[in-house]
N, C-alpha and C positions, 0 to 999 in steps of 0.2 A: 467146535474147535477146528474140525477138518474144513468146514466151510470158510472159516476165517483165513486158514492157511492157503486154501485154494484161491481165494480172492487176492491175497497178497501176491501169490505167484503169478496170477493173471495180470495184476497191475505191473509187476516187475517186467514181465514179458512185453507188455504194451510199451512201457517206457524204453525198454531196450530197442524195440523195433523203431520207435520214433527217433531215438538217438542215431541208430544206423541209417535211417532215412535222411536225417539231417546231414550226416557225414557224407553220404553218397551225393546228395544234392550239392553240398559245398564243394566236393571234389570235382564235380562235373561242371561247375560254373565256369564258363569260358573267360579267359583273361580279357580284361578291357582292351578294346582296340584303340590304337593311337589315333588321335584326331588328325584329320586331313590338314595339311599345311598348304599355303598359297605360294605359288612360284610364277616366274615369268621366263619364257624362252626367248632369247634375243640373238640376232646375228649381226656381225659387222664384217665388212670387206674393205680391204685397203689394196689398191692396185697401182702399179707403176710399170713403165716401159723403159726405164732408165738404162737397162742392160742391152737394149737394141743397138745394133751397129751395122756397118756395111755388110751385106750378104747374110745377115741374121736378124730376124724379127723376134722379139721376146716380150712376153707379158708375164709378170709375176703378180698373182692375185692371192693375197693372204686372207683366209676366212677364219673367223672365230665364232663359235656358237657357245653361249653360256646359259646356264640356268641360275637365276638369282632369286633370293628369298625376299620376304616382305620388307626387309631392312636394306635391300639393295646389295647384299653380299653374295659373292659367287659361291654356288654350291657344286656346280660341275662346269668344266670348260673343255672344249675340244678345238683343236687348231689344225689347219692344213694349208698347203700352198699349191695352187695350180700354176706351176711354172711351165708355161707353154712356149716352145721355141719352134721356129721354122726357118730353114735355109732358103734364102731368096737370091741365090746366085743367078746373075743375068736377069733378075726380075721374075724368075720362075716361082711358082707356089705349088704347094701340095694340098689339094682339096680333100684328099683321102687320109690325111695325117691322123694318127691316133695319139692320145696323150694320157699320161698317168700323173697323179698328184705325188708330192714328195712323200706323204704318208703311205700311199699305195706302193711306191718304189721300195720303201723299207731299206734294207741293207744295200740294195742295188743303187741307191742314190750316191753312195761312195764318199760320204763325209768322214766316216770313222777313220781315225789314225792319221788324218791329213790336216785338220784345222785345230790347232791347240792355241787358241787366242790368248789364254791367260797363263800358258806355260806351266800347267800343273801336272802334265803328263796324262790327263784324262781327255780323250778325244772320242766321244760317243757319236753314233750315227745320228742323222738329222731327226728321225722319228723318235729316238730316245731322248734327245735334247728337248724336242717339242713337248713330249709327255711330261718331262720334268718341269717345264714352264707351266703346263696345264695344272699340275698339282700345286705348284708354288702359289698360284693366284687364288686358290680356293680360300674363302674366308675374307677376301679383300673386296672392296668396292671398285667400280670402274674408275673412279677418280684416283684411288690409291694405285691402281695399276698404271694409269696414265702418268702418275708422278714418280714412278720407279726411277731411281738414279742409274745413269749409265756412264761408261767411261770409254775412251778411245783405246782400242787395242788392235794393232796390225791392220788399221784401216776399217775396223768394225766397231760398232757401238754395242758393247756388251754390258751385262749387269755389274753393278757395284756390290750388290748384296752377296755376302759370302755363302749364305745358305743355298742360294740358287746356283752359284758357281760350283759348290761342293756336290750338288745334286747332278752335276754334269752338263748344265746348260751354260756354255761359254760362247755361243754364237751370237750374232747380232739379233737383238730383240725389239728394235724400234717398231717394226711393222706388227709384231705380235702385240705389243703394248697398245698400239693405235687400234687394231682390229678388236681386241678385247674391250677396250673403252667404248668403242662404237656399239658393240654388241650389248653392253650393259645399259647403254642409253637408247637402245632401239625403241623408238616410239610406236613401231608397228609390231612389237613383240607379242607373243601369244601367252595369255595367262592360263594356268591350269592348277589343279589341286591334286595332291597325292598324300596318302597316309603311310605308304611303305616305300621301299626302295625302287629306284628307276635308273635307267641308263641313258646315255646321250650319244648320239652319232651325228657326224657331219660328212658330207660327200660333195664331190664336184665332178662334172662331166663336160668335156670340151669337144667341139667340132669346128672344122675349118672349111666346110663345104661351100661357103659363100665367098671365099677368097678368089681373086682374079689376078692373072699374071700381067706383068707390065708389057707394054708394046712401045714402038718407036714414037707413037703419037699420043700415048696415054699411060699414066702411072698405074702400077698394079696396086692391089689392095689386099692386105693380110687381115683376115677377120677370124680370129680365134675366139669364138664365143663360148662362154662357160655358164652352165647352170649350177646352182648351189642348192643344197637342201640340208636341213637339220631336223632331227626327230628325237623326242623324248619317248622312251619305250618302257613299259612295265607289263610283265606277264605276256610279252610278245606283241602287245598292242600299242599303238601310238596314243600318247597322252597329249602331245602338242607338237606342232610342226611349223616350219618356216621355209619358204623358198625364195630365191632371188636369182638374178642373172646379170651378166655384164657383157657389153658389146663393144670392146675396144677396136680401134682400127689403126693399122700402120700402113702408110702408103710408101711404095718403093718405086724407083725408076728402073729403066731397062738394064742398067749396069749393077743393080742391087743396092744402091744407096737408099738410106732411110730419108724420105722427103718430109713426112709429116706423121705425127702421132696424136690420136684423138681419143679422149675418154671423158664423158660428161658426168658419169656417176652410174651407180647400179640402177636397175629398172625400178626397184622399190624406192630408192632415194629420189629419183627423178619425179615420181608421182605423176601429176598432170603434164609435167615437162616431157614425158616420154611420148605424149601425143597419140596414143592409140585411139582414144575416144574421138579425137578430131577427125579421124578417117570415116567415122559414121557408117553409112551403109556398106562400104567396101570391107569393113571388118565385122559386119553382122553375120557371123558364120552360121548361126542356126536360124536366122530369119525371124527372130522374135522382136526385132525393133530396138534391142537394147545392146549398146556397146559401152561397157565399162572400161575404165583405165586399167592398165596392166596390173598395177599394184593391188587394185581392188579385186581383180580376177584371181590373182595369186593368193590373196587372203582367203577368198572363197574356197580355193583348192585346199589350202592348208587346214581350214576348218573341216572340210569334207572328209579328209583322210583320218581324222581323229577316230579312234576306236577300231581301226583296221590294222591288220598285220602288214608287214612289208610285202609278203607274197600276195596279199589281196590288193595292195596298191599296184603292184607290178601287173596283176592280172585284170585291172580295170578295163572294162569294155570300151572300145572307141569306134568311131565311124569316120570314113574318109569322104570328104566333100569333093565336089567337082573341081574346086580350085587346088586340090591336093592336101588341104589342111586335114589333120587328124585330130578330131575333137572328141570329147566325152560322149558316150552313148547313153549316159544316165541323165534323165530329165531333172532329177533333183539337183545335180551339179550345174546343169545348164540353166535351170531356173534361178539358181543362186548368182548367176551372172558370169560364170566361168565358161566362156565359149572359145577360148584361145586353144591353140595346138598344145596338147599335154603329153606327147610321147616322151620328151626328154624330162619333163617335170616329174612324171610318175616313175620313170626309171631311176632318176637320181634320188628321189625320196625313198624308194625301195632299198637303194644302196645305203643310204644313211641309216636305215633300220638295221641292215646287215652289219654295219660298222659300229653300232651302238655298243658301248662298253662302260 
């Protein structure tokens, strides 16, 4: 009898241990990880020089960066404007001029309290209104953004949609709409996959060091050149990146009149029309016999920075050539065909990472 009782107790203990083991295993089973989704990062730039006038050269370049899902709907949107101005009194230029974007200026831009286009008493700062627009377009396609209704208000084309107006965006939105639509249709956009959350940043950097003053026998040239970058960031590292640049030119005479304004498109938009490859040997900066067009080299750069942090991009090693060009020191990037000067490209990409939100 004692043997039978002992066997029963042993069996019960064994079953109890098995049950505990099953419970422990079940409790320690990790939650299933969400499947990675496919996205595309695109960029669109709309530029005009309509505000230029005597003694003042001005370039307004609106940039939009978007992440769209497999259905073409916007998941994230970032907008900024490089509003670059230069006084050209007497045909003079400032080659050392520095510039900040509207988003970088923040409250210093000075829109708040001054521009109440729809008379609702709400006059937010430019950066606040732009962020309201960014949020408003989430879930829409590029075509839907391009088709947003507008109405004339105090000389500006503002939204008809009450939700956007109530969110505080009552400024002119036509360039926003066009830039976002272009970004959604970006045929050179970068595809990536992500299973979790990510952030998106966009940045712009402008220099005017190639500008020349007017003289009695020659017009001056205002060249406020801007580099743009967008970066998708997760866990501090780049998932996808895009870079582009614009080179508008405004000619002025010796009394400061605007003589001519020229802009043919962004470097990525121009593709072969930018004519970098045409220069052949003169642009073969690393002597490998290969000179790719600018947009191809920019694409190689964008792919190269994936997996890096903004700090790592900023710290990329370079080397200075006899002609003064500062190119990558990494053979992997050079072999991929990116032999152009990258100082501004890497700086603005690092800034885009810093601005990701």
